[in-house]
C-alpha positions as CSV (number, residue, x, y, z in Angstrom):
1,M,132.6,152.4,41.3
2,V,131.8,150.1,44.7
3,T,130.7,146.6,43.5
4,V,127.9,144.8,44.6
5,P,130.2,141.9,46.5
6,A,132.2,144.7,48.0
7,R,128.7,146.6,49.1
8,R,127.7,143.2,51.0
9,T,131.0,142.6,52.5
10,S,130.9,146.0,54.1
11,L,127.1,145.5,55.2
12,A,128.3,142.2,57.1
13,V,131.5,143.9,58.5
14,S,129.2,146.7,59.9
15,L,126.6,144.3,61.1
16,G,129.0,142.1,62.5
17,G,130.5,144.8,64.7
18,I,127.2,145.8,66.0
19,A,126.8,142.0,67.0
20,A,130.1,141.9,68.8
21,L,128.9,145.2,70.5
22,V,125.8,143.6,71.6
23,L,127.6,140.4,72.7
24,G,130.3,142.5,74.7
25,A,127.3,144.1,76.6
26,A,125.2,141.2,77.4
27,L,128.2,139.4,78.9
28,V,128.8,142.3,81.4
29,L,124.9,141.9,82.0
30,L,125.4,138.5,82.4
31,L,128.2,138.9,85.1
32,Q,125.7,141.0,87.1
33,V,123.3,138.0,87.6
34,I,125.6,135.2,87.9
35,P,127.7,134.0,91.5
36,P,130.0,135.1,92.6
37,T,130.2,138.2,90.6
38,D,126.4,139.0,91.0
39,E,127.5,140.1,94.8
40,I,129.3,143.1,93.2
41,S,127.1,146.3,93.5
42,A,125.9,147.6,90.1
43,T,125.3,151.3,92.1
44,R,128.7,151.5,93.7
45,R,131.4,149.3,92.1
46,T,132.5,150.0,88.7
47,I,132.6,147.9,85.9
48,S,136.2,146.9,85.7
49,E,135.4,145.2,89.4
50,Y,134.4,142.4,87.5
51,G,138.4,142.0,86.3
52,L,139.0,141.0,89.9
53,S,136.6,137.9,89.9
54,D,137.0,134.6,89.1
55,H,134.9,135.5,86.0
56,K,138.0,137.8,84.7
57,W,138.4,135.9,81.3
58,V,134.3,136.7,80.5
59,F,134.9,140.5,81.4
60,D,138.1,140.8,79.2
61,L,136.2,138.8,76.4
62,A,133.4,141.3,76.7
63,V,135.9,144.2,76.6
64,V,137.9,143.0,73.5
65,L,134.4,142.0,71.7
66,V,133.7,145.6,72.2
67,A,136.9,146.6,70.8
68,L,136.9,144.5,67.9
69,G,133.5,145.0,67.0
70,S,134.4,149.1,67.3
71,A,137.1,148.3,65.2
72,A,135.6,146.6,62.4
73,G,132.5,149.1,62.0
74,L,134.7,152.2,62.2
75,G,137.3,150.7,59.6
76,V,134.0,150.2,57.1
77,L,132.6,153.7,57.5
78,H,136.8,154.9,57.0
79,S,136.3,152.6,53.8
80,Q,133.3,154.4,52.8
81,R,134.5,157.8,53.4
82,R,132.0,158.5,55.8
83,L,134.6,158.9,59.3
84,P,136.3,162.0,59.4
85,V,139.9,162.1,60.3
86,P,139.6,163.3,63.8
87,A,136.7,161.0,64.3
88,A,139.1,157.9,62.8
89,V,141.8,159.1,65.5
90,L,139.1,159.6,68.4
91,G,137.8,156.0,67.4
92,A,141.2,154.8,67.5
93,L,142.0,156.0,71.2
94,W,138.6,154.3,72.3
95,T,139.4,151.1,70.7
96,V,143.1,151.5,71.8
97,G,141.7,152.4,75.2
98,L,139.5,149.3,75.6
99,L,142.5,147.2,75.0
100,V,144.7,148.6,77.8
101,I,142.1,148.1,80.1
102,V,142.3,144.5,79.3
103,A,145.8,144.4,79.4
104,F,146.3,146.4,82.7
105,P,143.3,145.2,85.1
106,K,142.0,147.5,87.6
107,P,144.1,146.5,90.9
108,D,142.7,146.5,94.5
109,W,143.5,149.6,95.3
110,A,143.2,147.9,99.2
111,T,146.5,146.5,98.7
112,V,148.6,148.5,96.3
113,S,149.5,152.0,96.4
114,R,147.5,154.4,94.3
115,S,150.8,155.6,92.3
116,D,150.5,151.4,91.0
117,F,152.0,152.0,87.4
118,G,149.2,149.2,86.1
119,G,146.4,150.5,88.1
120,T,147.3,154.4,87.0
121,L,147.2,153.3,83.0
122,H,144.1,151.6,83.5
123,R,142.6,154.4,84.8
124,I,143.6,157.1,82.2
125,A,142.8,154.5,79.4
126,S,139.4,154.3,81.0
127,V,139.3,158.2,81.0
128,V,140.5,158.6,77.4
129,A,138.3,155.5,76.0
130,F,134.9,157.1,77.7
131,V,135.8,160.7,76.5
132,A,137.0,159.5,72.9
133,L,133.8,157.8,71.8
134,P,131.1,160.1,72.1
135,L,133.5,163.1,70.7
136,A,134.2,160.7,67.9
137,V,130.2,160.2,67.1
138,L,129.8,163.9,67.5
139,V,132.4,164.5,65.1
140,A,131.2,161.7,62.8
141,A,127.9,162.4,62.4
142,R,127.1,164.7,59.7
143,T,129.6,162.9,57.4
144,A,128.2,159.6,58.2
145,F,124.7,160.5,57.2
146,P,124.4,163.5,54.9
147,G,121.1,162.3,53.7
148,S,119.5,161.2,57.1
149,P,119.0,164.1,59.9
150,G,117.1,161.6,62.3
151,R,119.9,159.4,62.2
152,R,122.4,162.1,62.8
153,W,120.3,163.9,65.2
154,L,119.6,160.9,67.4
155,A,123.4,160.0,67.0
156,R,124.3,163.6,68.3
157,V,121.9,163.1,71.1
158,L,122.9,160.0,72.7
159,A,126.9,161.3,72.2
160,V,125.8,164.4,74.5
161,A,124.0,162.2,76.8
162,S,127.4,160.2,77.2
163,L,129.1,163.2,78.0
164,A,126.8,164.3,80.6
165,W,127.2,161.3,82.0
166,F,130.6,161.5,82.6
167,A,129.7,165.3,83.5
168,V,128.7,163.4,86.9
169,I,132.0,161.9,87.6
170,L,133.8,165.3,87.0
171,G,131.3,167.4,89.1
172,A,131.8,164.6,92.1
173,V,135.9,165.2,91.3
174,V,135.2,168.8,91.8
175,V,133.2,169.1,94.8
176,A,135.6,166.3,96.7
177,A,138.5,168.6,95.4
178,A,137.0,171.4,97.2
179,D,135.7,169.7,100.7
180,G,138.5,167.1,101.0
181,G,136.4,164.0,100.3
182,R,136.5,161.1,98.5
183,W,134.5,161.7,95.1
184,W,133.4,158.4,94.4
185,T,131.7,158.1,97.5
186,L,129.6,161.2,96.4
187,I,127.7,159.5,93.6
188,P,126.7,156.1,92.6
189,L,129.7,155.6,90.6
190,G,128.8,151.9,89.3
191,L,125.6,153.5,88.4
192,V,126.4,156.3,86.4
193,E,129.4,154.6,84.7
194,R,127.1,151.7,83.4
195,G,124.6,154.3,82.6
196,M,127.4,156.1,80.3
197,A,129.1,152.7,78.9
198,L,125.6,151.7,77.8
199,T,124.9,155.1,76.1
200,E,127.9,154.8,74.2
201,L,127.5,151.7,72.8
202,I,124.1,152.4,71.5
203,A,125.6,155.7,70.3
204,L,128.1,153.8,68.4
205,A,125.7,151.4,67.1
206,V,123.5,154.0,65.7
207,L,127.0,155.2,63.9
208,L,127.9,152.1,62.6
209,A,124.6,150.8,61.2
210,P,124.8,151.3,57.9
211,A,122.8,153.8,55.9
212,R,119.8,153.0,53.8
213,S,121.7,154.1,50.6
214,Q,124.7,151.8,51.6
215,A,122.6,149.1,52.4
216,R,121.1,149.2,48.9
């Protein structure tokens, strides 16, 4: 039987995890309006571009906050048996992927080879993280909200929307492979990536938000 203090602790951790997600997202948005990172194109440059600036520490802090908030919230779901094992694995891949992104920053591709180990690892971690999270939400939605069809539906819609953003990138890669062009010039990559990141964070926040029965 779950005691009242235990429920309160779980509630506090869940809300703290969501707060960390919000703060991390806010820091990234802040980077877009303060110099010198305000000169980075939000439509053409990826979010990782902030990691090449003088405000690298702000970017790193934002990503770490999202990773810690994700781990805390998913941990609560797991302790409440509201997170299936496959979703837990996918959630772990998302969290670890974020930490790898910080540990291996995006390099300046104008000065390094495309086969650069750190840069390659950064790209792989980015893809794994961005794909793993919406899949985790899709897998977990039913178990997380057995008595809340509205929340379950919202989480699934946001997860599918996140994958749709990623499909735009995949489409550009396929088209570029067919005509020999550069895929990242075929779409507003920065805008697509930011849209995907925002949608995924909202989907995760919906998943982590305590269910009413748990809150009581």
